[in-house]
All heavy atoms as TSV, in Angstrom:
chain	resi	resn	atom	element	x	y	z
A	1	MET	N	N	-30.433	-62.898	28.204
A	1	MET	CA	C	-29.026	-63.174	28.448
A	1	MET	C	C	-28.209	-61.998	27.933
A	1	MET	O	O	-28.374	-61.548	26.810
A	1	MET	CB	C	-28.630	-64.460	27.731
A	1	MET	CG	C	-27.214	-64.842	27.925
A	1	MET	SD	S	-26.939	-66.437	27.126
A	1	MET	CE	C	-25.339	-66.745	27.688
A	2	LYS	N	N	-27.299	-61.524	28.756
A	2	LYS	CA	C	-26.465	-60.386	28.398
A	2	LYS	C	C	-25.265	-60.855	27.569
A	2	LYS	O	O	-24.593	-61.822	27.937
A	2	LYS	CB	C	-25.977	-59.706	29.674
A	2	LYS	CG	C	-25.121	-58.503	29.432
A	2	LYS	CD	C	-24.661	-57.914	30.751
A	2	LYS	CE	C	-23.658	-56.808	30.488
A	2	LYS	NZ	N	-23.101	-56.268	31.718
A	3	PRO	N	N	-24.985	-60.198	26.444
A	3	PRO	CA	C	-23.817	-60.584	25.652
A	3	PRO	C	C	-22.519	-60.303	26.407
A	3	PRO	O	O	-22.443	-59.403	27.234
A	3	PRO	CB	C	-23.906	-59.735	24.391
A	3	PRO	CG	C	-25.015	-58.781	24.582
A	3	PRO	CD	C	-25.741	-59.121	25.835
A	4	ILE	N	N	-21.502	-61.077	26.114
A	4	ILE	CA	C	-20.209	-60.916	26.766
A	4	ILE	C	C	-19.169	-60.556	25.700
A	4	ILE	O	O	-19.237	-61.029	24.568
A	4	ILE	CB	C	-19.804	-62.201	27.516
A	4	ILE	CG1	C	-18.534	-61.981	28.308
A	4	ILE	CG2	C	-19.667	-63.379	26.595
A	4	ILE	CD1	C	-18.204	-63.116	29.251
A	5	ARG	N	N	-18.248	-59.692	26.061
A	5	ARG	CA	C	-17.195	-59.299	25.131
A	5	ARG	C	C	-16.171	-60.421	25.016
A	5	ARG	O	O	-15.935	-61.166	25.958
A	5	ARG	CB	C	-16.504	-58.046	25.620
A	5	ARG	CG	C	-17.402	-56.853	25.624
A	5	ARG	CD	C	-16.633	-55.639	26.071
A	5	ARG	NE	N	-17.513	-54.499	26.123
A	5	ARG	CZ	C	-17.452	-53.549	27.012
A	5	ARG	NH1	N	-16.523	-53.582	27.953
A	5	ARG	NH2	N	-18.293	-52.556	26.993
A	6	LEU	N	N	-15.539	-60.509	23.865
A	6	LEU	CA	C	-14.536	-61.545	23.631
A	6	LEU	C	C	-13.370	-61.406	24.603
A	6	LEU	O	O	-12.858	-62.398	25.126
A	6	LEU	CB	C	-14.032	-61.478	22.190
A	6	LEU	CG	C	-12.964	-62.512	21.832
A	6	LEU	CD1	C	-13.513	-63.916	21.981
A	6	LEU	CD2	C	-12.459	-62.274	20.436
A	7	LYS	N	N	-12.958	-60.180	24.886
A	7	LYS	CA	C	-11.843	-59.947	25.809
A	7	LYS	C	C	-12.175	-60.488	27.199
A	7	LYS	O	O	-11.352	-61.130	27.844
A	7	LYS	CB	C	-11.535	-58.455	25.882
A	7	LYS	CG	C	-10.398	-58.097	26.791
A	7	LYS	CD	C	-10.172	-56.602	26.812
A	7	LYS	CE	C	-9.125	-56.223	27.825
A	7	LYS	NZ	N	-8.965	-54.774	27.925
A	8	ASP	N	N	-13.398	-60.240	27.671
A	8	ASP	CA	C	-13.812	-60.742	28.980
A	8	ASP	C	C	-13.847	-62.272	28.996
A	8	ASP	O	O	-13.428	-62.904	29.963
A	8	ASP	CB	C	-15.181	-60.196	29.368
A	8	ASP	CG	C	-15.162	-58.694	29.561
A	8	ASP	OD1	O	-14.083	-58.145	29.862
A	8	ASP	OD2	O	-16.226	-58.076	29.406
A	9	PHE	N	N	-14.328	-62.865	27.931
A	9	PHE	CA	C	-14.390	-64.320	27.846
A	9	PHE	C	C	-12.998	-64.942	27.860
A	9	PHE	O	O	-12.741	-65.884	28.613
A	9	PHE	CB	C	-15.142	-64.741	26.581
A	9	PHE	CG	C	-15.128	-66.222	26.356
A	9	PHE	CD1	C	-15.931	-67.052	27.126
A	9	PHE	CD2	C	-14.313	-66.778	25.389
A	9	PHE	CE1	C	-15.911	-68.416	26.921
A	9	PHE	CE2	C	-14.289	-68.133	25.189
A	9	PHE	CZ	C	-15.102	-68.962	25.945
A	10	THR	N	N	-12.084	-64.398	27.063
A	10	THR	CA	C	-10.739	-64.971	27.013
A	10	THR	C	C	-9.997	-64.771	28.328
A	10	THR	O	O	-9.217	-65.626	28.734
A	10	THR	CB	C	-9.921	-64.386	25.845
A	10	THR	OG1	O	-9.921	-62.963	25.952
A	10	THR	CG2	C	-10.481	-64.809	24.518
A	11	ASN	N	N	-10.232	-63.671	29.025
A	11	ASN	CA	C	-9.613	-63.468	30.340
A	11	ASN	C	C	-10.090	-64.517	31.333
A	11	ASN	O	O	-9.306	-65.038	32.115
A	11	ASN	CB	C	-9.897	-62.073	30.872
A	11	ASN	CG	C	-9.040	-61.018	30.215
A	11	ASN	OD1	O	-8.014	-61.325	29.636
A	11	ASN	ND2	N	-9.475	-59.780	30.301
A	12	ARG	N	N	-11.373	-64.829	31.299
A	12	ARG	CA	C	-11.908	-65.845	32.216
A	12	ARG	C	C	-11.364	-67.225	31.882
A	12	ARG	O	O	-11.020	-67.993	32.775
A	12	ARG	CB	C	-13.423	-65.858	32.158
A	12	ARG	CG	C	-14.046	-64.647	32.788
A	12	ARG	CD	C	-15.533	-64.693	32.719
A	12	ARG	NE	N	-16.106	-63.410	33.116
A	12	ARG	CZ	C	-17.347	-63.061	32.911
A	12	ARG	NH1	N	-18.173	-63.892	32.320
A	12	ARG	NH2	N	-17.768	-61.882	33.302
A	13	VAL	N	N	-11.259	-67.550	30.609
A	13	VAL	CA	C	-10.746	-68.855	30.200
A	13	VAL	C	C	-9.271	-68.968	30.557
A	13	VAL	O	O	-8.828	-69.979	31.097
A	13	VAL	CB	C	-10.971	-69.070	28.689
A	13	VAL	CG1	C	-10.248	-70.311	28.211
A	13	VAL	CG2	C	-12.449	-69.171	28.393
A	14	ASN	N	N	-8.493	-67.935	30.282
A	14	ASN	CA	C	-7.072	-67.968	30.596
A	14	ASN	C	C	-6.840	-68.053	32.103
A	14	ASN	O	O	-5.903	-68.704	32.548
A	14	ASN	CB	C	-6.370	-66.736	30.031
A	14	ASN	CG	C	-6.270	-66.781	28.527
A	14	ASN	OD1	O	-6.375	-67.837	27.923
A	14	ASN	ND2	N	-6.081	-65.633	27.908
A	15	ARG	N	N	-7.661	-67.398	32.884
A	15	ARG	CA	C	-7.526	-67.433	34.335
A	15	ARG	C	C	-7.757	-68.855	34.848
A	15	ARG	O	O	-7.103	-69.317	35.777
A	15	ARG	CB	C	-8.515	-66.470	34.974
A	15	ARG	CG	C	-8.268	-66.254	36.444
A	15	ARG	CD	C	-9.213	-65.215	37.047
A	15	ARG	NE	N	-9.210	-63.968	36.309
A	15	ARG	CZ	C	-10.300	-63.323	35.909
A	15	ARG	NH1	N	-11.490	-63.804	36.177
A	15	ARG	NH2	N	-10.206	-62.188	35.249
A	16	ALA	N	N	-8.684	-69.582	34.230
A	16	ALA	CA	C	-8.973	-70.947	34.663
A	16	ALA	C	C	-7.851	-71.905	34.287
A	16	ALA	O	O	-7.642	-72.909	34.957
A	16	ALA	CB	C	-10.290	-71.408	34.038
A	17	LYS	N	N	-7.099	-71.621	33.230
A	17	LYS	CA	C	-6.049	-72.522	32.760
A	17	LYS	C	C	-4.689	-72.245	33.382
A	17	LYS	O	O	-3.756	-72.988	33.136
A	17	LYS	CB	C	-5.911	-72.407	31.245
A	17	LYS	CG	C	-7.051	-72.991	30.475
A	17	LYS	CD	C	-6.767	-72.945	29.006
A	17	LYS	CE	C	-7.884	-73.566	28.216
A	17	LYS	NZ	N	-7.614	-73.541	26.791
A	18	ARG	N	N	-4.558	-71.197	34.173
A	18	ARG	CA	C	-3.265	-70.858	34.746
A	18	ARG	C	C	-2.771	-71.951	35.677
A	18	ARG	O	O	-3.549	-72.572	36.404
A	18	ARG	CB	C	-3.343	-69.542	35.507
A	18	ARG	CG	C	-3.485	-68.372	34.581
A	18	ARG	CD	C	-3.456	-67.068	35.341
A	18	ARG	NE	N	-3.776	-65.988	34.433
A	18	ARG	CZ	C	-4.474	-64.934	34.743
A	18	ARG	NH1	N	-4.924	-64.786	35.962
A	18	ARG	NH2	N	-4.725	-64.002	33.854
A	19	ALA	N	N	-1.467	-72.154	35.667
A	19	ALA	CA	C	-0.865	-73.155	36.538
A	19	ALA	C	C	-0.859	-72.668	37.979
A	19	ALA	O	O	-0.930	-71.471	38.250
A	19	ALA	CB	C	0.562	-73.441	36.086
A	20	LEU	N	N	-0.773	-73.612	38.886
A	20	LEU	CA	C	-0.676	-73.244	40.290
A	20	LEU	C	C	0.611	-72.467	40.519
A	20	LEU	O	O	1.661	-72.840	40.008
A	20	LEU	CB	C	-0.680	-74.499	41.160
A	20	LEU	CG	C	-1.956	-75.319	41.139
A	20	LEU	CD1	C	-1.758	-76.613	41.907
A	20	LEU	CD2	C	-3.093	-74.527	41.742
A	21	PRO	N	N	0.566	-71.390	41.288
A	21	PRO	CA	C	1.781	-70.600	41.496
A	21	PRO	C	C	2.835	-71.331	42.325
A	21	PRO	O	O	4.016	-71.069	42.190
A	21	PRO	CB	C	1.289	-69.347	42.206
A	21	PRO	CG	C	-0.037	-69.699	42.764
A	21	PRO	CD	C	-0.592	-70.790	41.917
A	22	VAL	N	N	2.428	-72.244	43.200
A	22	VAL	CA	C	3.381	-72.978	44.028
A	22	VAL	C	C	3.145	-74.470	43.835
A	22	VAL	O	O	2.016	-74.949	43.923
A	22	VAL	CB	C	3.227	-72.610	45.520
A	22	VAL	CG1	C	4.152	-73.447	46.381
A	22	VAL	CG2	C	3.498	-71.133	45.728
A	23	LEU	N	N	4.212	-75.197	43.539
A	23	LEU	CA	C	4.142	-76.643	43.363
A	23	LEU	C	C	4.808	-77.324	44.553
A	23	LEU	O	O	5.936	-76.992	44.905
A	23	LEU	CB	C	4.867	-77.055	42.081
A	23	LEU	CG	C	4.344	-76.469	40.786
A	23	LEU	CD1	C	5.262	-76.837	39.647
A	23	LEU	CD2	C	2.942	-76.952	40.520
A	24	ASP	N	N	4.124	-78.259	45.145
A	24	ASP	CA	C	4.681	-79.039	46.250
A	24	ASP	C	C	5.094	-80.391	45.677
A	24	ASP	O	O	4.243	-81.186	45.258
A	24	ASP	CB	C	3.650	-79.197	47.355
A	24	ASP	CG	C	4.224	-79.810	48.607
A	24	ASP	OD1	O	5.409	-80.216	48.588
A	24	ASP	OD2	O	3.512	-79.877	49.608
A	25	LEU	N	N	6.390	-80.660	45.650
A	25	LEU	CA	C	6.890	-81.890	45.051
A	25	LEU	C	C	6.493	-83.121	45.856
A	25	LEU	O	O	6.443	-84.219	45.318
A	25	LEU	CB	C	8.405	-81.813	44.900
A	25	LEU	CG	C	8.893	-80.716	43.949
A	25	LEU	CD1	C	10.415	-80.699	43.919
A	25	LEU	CD2	C	8.344	-80.902	42.560
A	26	ARG	N	N	6.175	-82.955	47.130
A	26	ARG	CA	C	5.717	-84.092	47.936
A	26	ARG	C	C	4.355	-84.574	47.461
A	26	ARG	O	O	4.100	-85.779	47.399
A	26	ARG	CB	C	5.652	-83.707	49.404
A	26	ARG	CG	C	7.015	-83.422	50.002
A	26	ARG	CD	C	6.872	-82.833	51.361
A	26	ARG	NE	N	6.395	-81.455	51.182
A	26	ARG	CZ	C	6.690	-80.454	51.975
A	26	ARG	NH1	N	7.408	-80.655	53.033
A	26	ARG	NH2	N	6.254	-79.249	51.730
A	27	LYS	N	N	3.482	-83.650	47.093
A	27	LYS	CA	C	2.152	-84.033	46.617
A	27	LYS	C	C	2.219	-84.714	45.258
A	27	LYS	O	O	1.378	-85.540	44.931
A	27	LYS	CB	C	1.242	-82.808	46.533
A	27	LYS	CG	C	0.865	-82.243	47.873
A	27	LYS	CD	C	-0.058	-81.067	47.718
A	27	LYS	CE	C	-0.418	-80.483	49.071
A	27	LYS	NZ	N	-1.267	-79.293	48.933
A	28	LEU	N	N	3.212	-84.356	44.442
A	28	LEU	CA	C	3.368	-84.938	43.113
A	28	LEU	C	C	4.245	-86.181	43.126
A	28	LEU	O	O	4.507	-86.755	42.073
A	28	LEU	CB	C	3.972	-83.896	42.169
A	28	LEU	CG	C	3.148	-82.624	41.965
A	28	LEU	CD1	C	3.923	-81.619	41.153
A	28	LEU	CD2	C	1.826	-82.955	41.306
A	29	ASN	N	N	4.704	-86.599	44.309
A	29	ASN	CA	C	5.575	-87.759	44.473
A	29	ASN	C	C	6.872	-87.592	43.670
A	29	ASN	O	O	7.350	-88.517	43.022
A	29	ASN	CB	C	4.849	-89.047	44.079
A	29	ASN	CG	C	5.527	-90.268	44.658
A	29	ASN	OD1	O	6.311	-90.162	45.585
A	29	ASN	ND2	N	5.222	-91.417	44.104
A	30	LEU	N	N	7.439	-86.387	43.708
A	30	LEU	CA	C	8.679	-86.083	42.996
A	30	LEU	C	C	9.763	-85.585	43.942
A	30	LEU	O	O	10.590	-84.756	43.577
A	30	LEU	CB	C	8.417	-85.029	41.912
A	30	LEU	CG	C	7.563	-85.463	40.745
A	30	LEU	CD1	C	7.244	-84.289	39.849
A	30	LEU	CD2	C	8.265	-86.552	39.952
A	31	VAL	N	N	9.789	-86.114	45.156
A	31	VAL	CA	C	10.784	-85.689	46.137
A	31	VAL	C	C	12.187	-85.986	45.636
A	31	VAL	O	O	13.115	-85.216	45.849
A	31	VAL	CB	C	10.513	-86.370	47.496
A	31	VAL	CG1	C	11.601	-86.052	48.493
A	31	VAL	CG2	C	9.166	-85.926	48.027
A	32	HIS	N	N	12.352	-87.097	44.925
A	32	HIS	CA	C	13.673	-87.468	44.409
A	32	HIS	C	C	14.184	-86.477	43.356
A	32	HIS	O	O	15.377	-86.419	43.100
A	32	HIS	CB	C	13.624	-88.879	43.822
A	32	HIS	CG	C	12.690	-89.000	42.655
A	32	HIS	ND1	N	11.323	-89.108	42.820
A	32	HIS	CD2	C	12.920	-88.995	41.334
A	32	HIS	CE1	C	10.755	-89.183	41.627
A	32	HIS	NE2	N	11.696	-89.115	40.710
A	33	ALA	N	N	13.304	-85.687	42.759
A	33	ALA	CA	C	13.698	-84.730	41.726
A	33	ALA	C	C	13.861	-83.314	42.259
A	33	ALA	O	O	14.066	-82.386	41.484
A	33	ALA	CB	C	12.661	-84.730	40.608
A	34	ALA	N	N	13.807	-83.157	43.570
A	34	ALA	CA	C	13.903	-81.821	44.165
A	34	ALA	C	C	15.313	-81.258	43.989
A	34	ALA	O	O	16.301	-81.967	44.175
A	34	ALA	CB	C	13.554	-81.877	45.639
A	35	PRO	N	N	15.431	-79.984	43.625
A	35	PRO	CA	C	16.760	-79.375	43.512
A	35	PRO	C	C	17.409	-79.251	44.889
A	35	PRO	O	O	16.731	-79.016	45.885
A	35	PRO	CB	C	16.488	-78.005	42.893
A	35	PRO	CG	C	15.043	-77.749	43.103
A	35	PRO	CD	C	14.362	-79.061	43.264
A	36	MET	N	N	18.723	-79.433	44.929
A	36	MET	CA	C	19.471	-79.396	46.192
A	36	MET	C	C	20.387	-78.180	46.214
A	36	MET	O	O	20.946	-77.798	45.194
A	36	MET	CB	C	20.326	-80.656	46.335
A	36	MET	CG	C	19.578	-81.952	46.333
A	36	MET	SD	S	18.738	-82.271	47.855
A	36	MET	CE	C	20.103	-82.668	48.901
A	37	GLU	N	N	20.511	-77.583	47.391
A	37	GLU	CA	C	21.457	-76.498	47.609
A	37	GLU	C	C	21.888	-76.544	49.065
A	37	GLU	O	O	21.051	-76.555	49.960
A	37	GLU	CB	C	20.824	-75.144	47.288
A	37	GLU	CG	C	21.808	-73.999	47.375
A	37	GLU	CD	C	21.204	-72.693	46.929
A	37	GLU	OE1	O	20.471	-72.694	45.930
A	37	GLU	OE2	O	21.456	-71.677	47.586
A	38	ASP	N	N	23.184	-76.599	49.309
A	38	ASP	CA	C	23.740	-76.709	50.666
A	38	ASP	C	C	23.157	-77.908	51.411
A	38	ASP	O	O	22.784	-77.820	52.578
A	38	ASP	CB	C	23.515	-75.424	51.470
A	38	ASP	CG	C	24.230	-74.233	50.867
A	38	ASP	OD1	O	25.295	-74.436	50.244
A	38	ASP	OD2	O	23.723	-73.120	51.020
A	39	ASP	N	N	23.048	-79.027	50.729
A	39	ASP	CA	C	22.518	-80.280	51.281
A	39	ASP	C	C	21.082	-80.162	51.770
A	39	ASP	O	O	20.643	-80.920	52.627
A	39	ASP	CB	C	23.410	-80.798	52.411
A	39	ASP	CG	C	24.790	-81.202	51.916
A	39	ASP	OD1	O	24.884	-81.622	50.748
A	39	ASP	OD2	O	25.746	-81.104	52.697
A	40	LYS	N	N	20.326	-79.199	51.259
A	40	LYS	CA	C	18.908	-79.054	51.570
A	40	LYS	C	C	18.112	-79.163	50.277
A	40	LYS	O	O	18.477	-78.575	49.266
A	40	LYS	CB	C	18.621	-77.708	52.226
A	40	LYS	CG	C	19.217	-77.545	53.599
A	40	LYS	CD	C	18.832	-76.213	54.201
A	40	LYS	CE	C	19.447	-76.042	55.565
A	40	LYS	NZ	N	19.115	-74.739	56.139
A	41	ALA	N	N	17.047	-79.916	50.340
A	41	ALA	CA	C	16.182	-80.072	49.174
A	41	ALA	C	C	15.074	-79.025	49.208
A	41	ALA	O	O	14.480	-78.771	50.255
A	41	ALA	CB	C	15.578	-81.459	49.146
A	42	PHE	N	N	14.824	-78.401	48.081
A	42	PHE	CA	C	13.714	-77.468	47.948
A	42	PHE	C	C	12.498	-78.258	47.475
A	42	PHE	O	O	12.441	-78.679	46.326
A	42	PHE	CB	C	14.040	-76.357	46.952
A	42	PHE	CG	C	15.067	-75.384	47.451
A	42	PHE	CD1	C	16.388	-75.490	47.056
A	42	PHE	CD2	C	14.714	-74.379	48.323
A	42	PHE	CE1	C	17.328	-74.595	47.518
A	42	PHE	CE2	C	15.649	-73.485	48.795
A	42	PHE	CZ	C	16.962	-73.593	48.393
A	43	LEU	N	N	11.562	-78.483	48.379
A	43	LEU	CA	C	10.396	-79.305	48.065
A	43	LEU	C	C	9.216	-78.505	47.543
A	43	LEU	O	O	8.268	-79.070	47.026
A	43	LEU	CB	C	9.979	-80.101	49.302
A	43	LEU	CG	C	11.044	-81.085	49.792
A	43	LEU	CD1	C	10.593	-81.732	51.080
A	43	LEU	CD2	C	11.351	-82.121	48.746
A	44	THR	N	N	9.257	-77.190	47.678
A	44	THR	CA	C	8.202	-76.343	47.120
A	44	THR	C	C	8.837	-75.365	46.142
A	44	THR	O	O	9.847	-74.730	46.439
A	44	THR	CB	C	7.444	-75.569	48.216
A	44	THR	OG1	O	8.373	-74.846	49.001
A	44	THR	CG2	C	6.662	-76.507	49.109
A	45	LEU	N	N	8.255	-75.284	44.973
A	45	LEU	CA	C	8.761	-74.413	43.911
A	45	LEU	C	C	7.666	-73.458	43.482
A	45	LEU	O	O	6.492	-73.804	43.437
A	45	LEU	CB	C	9.225	-75.254	42.715
A	45	LEU	CG	C	10.319	-76.275	43.015
A	45	LEU	CD1	C	10.544	-77.151	41.793
A	45	LEU	CD2	C	11.599	-75.595	43.414
A	46	ARG	N	N	8.066	-72.246	43.143
A	46	ARG	CA	C	7.137	-71.208	42.684
A	46	ARG	C	C	7.251	-71.103	41.165
A	46	ARG	O	O	8.340	-71.057	40.607
A	46	ARG	CB	C	7.506	-69.877	43.335
A	46	ARG	CG	C	6.624	-68.720	42.939
A	46	ARG	CD	C	7.038	-67.456	43.666
A	46	ARG	NE	N	8.457	-67.176	43.552
A	46	ARG	CZ	C	9.025	-66.527	42.538
A	46	ARG	NH1	N	8.304	-66.114	41.529
A	46	ARG	NH2	N	10.327	-66.294	42.531
A	47	HIS	N	N	6.111	-71.072	40.495
A	47	HIS	CA	C	6.075	-70.966	39.038
A	47	HIS	C	C	5.993	-69.501	38.634
A	47	HIS	O	O	5.158	-68.756	39.141
A	47	HIS	CB	C	4.865	-71.723	38.485
A	47	HIS	CG	C	4.759	-71.641	37.007
A	47	HIS	ND1	N	3.866	-70.816	36.385
A	47	HIS	CD2	C	5.444	-72.269	36.033
A	47	HIS	CE1	C	3.995	-70.945	35.079
A	47	HIS	NE2	N	4.943	-71.816	34.839
A	48	ASP	N	N	6.873	-69.089	37.729
A	48	ASP	CA	C	6.847	-67.728	37.193
A	48	ASP	C	C	6.232	-67.795	35.800
A	48	ASP	O	O	6.873	-68.264	34.858
A	48	ASP	CB	C	8.261	-67.150	37.135
A	48	ASP	CG	C	8.282	-65.727	36.626
A	48	ASP	OD1	O	7.230	-65.078	36.634
A	48	ASP	OD2	O	9.365	-65.267	36.210
A	49	PRO	N	N	4.977	-67.357	35.631
A	49	PRO	CA	C	4.319	-67.480	34.330
A	49	PRO	C	C	4.938	-66.606	33.244
A	49	PRO	O	O	4.825	-66.914	32.064
A	49	PRO	CB	C	2.872	-67.077	34.601
A	49	PRO	CG	C	2.896	-66.352	35.891
A	49	PRO	CD	C	4.107	-66.799	36.644
A	50	ALA	N	N	5.627	-65.541	33.619
A	50	ALA	CA	C	6.228	-64.659	32.615
A	50	ALA	C	C	7.367	-65.365	31.880
A	50	ALA	O	O	7.509	-65.216	30.668
A	50	ALA	CB	C	6.735	-63.377	33.273
A	51	THR	N	N	8.173	-66.136	32.600
A	51	THR	CA	C	9.302	-66.827	31.979
A	51	THR	C	C	9.060	-68.314	31.814
A	51	THR	O	O	9.779	-68.979	31.073
A	51	THR	CB	C	10.578	-66.631	32.820
A	51	THR	OG1	O	10.364	-67.156	34.117
A	51	THR	CG2	C	10.954	-65.171	32.910
A	52	GLY	N	N	8.076	-68.873	32.527
A	52	GLY	CA	C	7.792	-70.297	32.437
A	52	GLY	C	C	8.773	-71.157	33.213
A	52	GLY	O	O	8.910	-72.340	32.933
A	53	THR	N	N	9.455	-70.574	34.190
A	53	THR	CA	C	10.439	-71.329	34.972
A	53	THR	C	C	9.972	-71.515	36.405
A	53	THR	O	O	9.057	-70.849	36.863
A	53	THR	CB	C	11.802	-70.614	34.969
A	53	THR	OG1	O	11.614	-69.281	35.460
A	53	THR	CG2	C	12.380	-70.523	33.568
A	54	LEU	N	N	10.663	-72.407	37.107
A	54	LEU	CA	C	10.378	-72.683	38.499
A	54	LEU	C	C	11.515	-72.153	39.360
A	54	LEU	O	O	12.677	-72.321	39.029
A	54	LEU	CB	C	10.242	-74.191	38.736
A	54	LEU	CG	C	9.068	-74.855	38.034
A	54	LEU	CD1	C	9.176	-76.366	38.167
A	54	LEU	CD2	C	7.761	-74.369	38.617
A	55	PHE	N	N	11.146	-71.518	40.476
A	55	PHE	CA	C	12.116	-70.996	41.428
A	55	PHE	C	C	11.825	-71.580	42.799
A	55	PHE	O	O	10.660	-71.885	43.104
A	55	PHE	CB	C	12.007	-69.458	41.518
A	55	PHE	CG	C	12.384	-68.765	40.261
A	55	PHE	CD1	C	11.412	-68.259	39.409
A	55	PHE	CD2	C	13.710	-68.589	39.919
A	55	PHE	CE1	C	11.760	-67.612	38.241
A	55	PHE	CE2	C	14.067	-67.934	38.755
A	55	PHE	CZ	C	13.086	-67.454	37.913
A	56	PRO	N	N	12.832	-71.740	43.651
A	56	PRO	CA	C	12.558	-72.199	45.011
A	56	PRO	C	C	11.620	-71.231	45.730
A	56	PRO	O	O	11.776	-70.022	45.623
A	56	PRO	CB	C	13.934	-72.211	45.680
A	56	PRO	CG	C	14.899	-72.282	44.555
A	56	PRO	CD	C	14.263	-71.585	43.392
A	57	SER	N	N	10.650	-71.779	46.423
A	57	SER	CA	C	9.715	-70.960	47.174
A	57	SER	C	C	10.359	-70.621	48.505
A	57	SER	O	O	10.648	-71.498	49.308
A	57	SER	CB	C	8.413	-71.710	47.386
A	57	SER	OG	O	7.505	-70.932	48.098
A	58	LEU	N	N	10.599	-69.339	48.752
A	58	LEU	CA	C	11.320	-68.925	49.940
A	58	LEU	C	C	10.463	-68.963	51.193
A	58	LEU	O	O	10.974	-69.098	52.292
A	58	LEU	CB	C	11.879	-67.525	49.732
A	58	LEU	CG	C	12.821	-67.380	48.545
A	58	LEU	CD1	C	13.228	-65.926	48.370
A	58	LEU	CD2	C	14.047	-68.253	48.711
A	59	GLY	N	N	9.157	-68.835	51.061
A	59	GLY	CA	C	8.296	-68.770	52.225
A	59	GLY	C	C	7.949	-70.130	52.806
A	59	GLY	O	O	7.515	-70.228	53.931
A	60	ALA	N	N	8.148	-71.194	52.065
A	60	ALA	CA	C	7.771	-72.530	52.537
A	60	ALA	C	C	8.985	-73.237	53.145
A	60	ALA	O	O	10.126	-72.933	52.823
A	60	ALA	CB	C	7.226	-73.332	51.371
A	61	PRO	N	N	8.743	-74.197	54.013
A	61	PRO	CA	C	9.863	-74.936	54.604
A	61	PRO	C	C	10.556	-75.806	53.567
A	61	PRO	O	O	9.920	-76.326	52.665
A	61	PRO	CB	C	9.201	-75.794	55.678
A	61	PRO	CG	C	7.783	-75.886	55.281
A	61	PRO	CD	C	7.453	-74.642	54.515
A	62	HIS	N	N	11.873	-75.956	53.692
A	62	HIS	CA	C	12.622	-76.791	52.738
A	62	HIS	C	C	12.812	-78.161	53.333
A	62	HIS	O	O	13.237	-78.329	54.395
A	62	HIS	CB	C	13.991	-76.262	52.436
A	62	HIS	CG	C	14.132	-74.787	52.282
A	62	HIS	ND1	N	13.098	-73.927	52.050
A	62	HIS	CD2	C	15.214	-74.006	52.328
A	62	HIS	CE1	C	13.563	-72.703	51.951
A	62	HIS	NE2	N	14.837	-72.729	52.133
């Protein structure tokens, strides 16, 4: 068995724990909590891991 470096191990573990980059509120049954803008609900949100915030996903249908 080949030894593994700690840095490589922690990178693999952190990669597995990362949140999904895009959240679909319909799948989570949270349509009622969708942010509204111009009478349109944003049902898909993009997660920014650097700041830990959610932004409307521009590429998905609203």
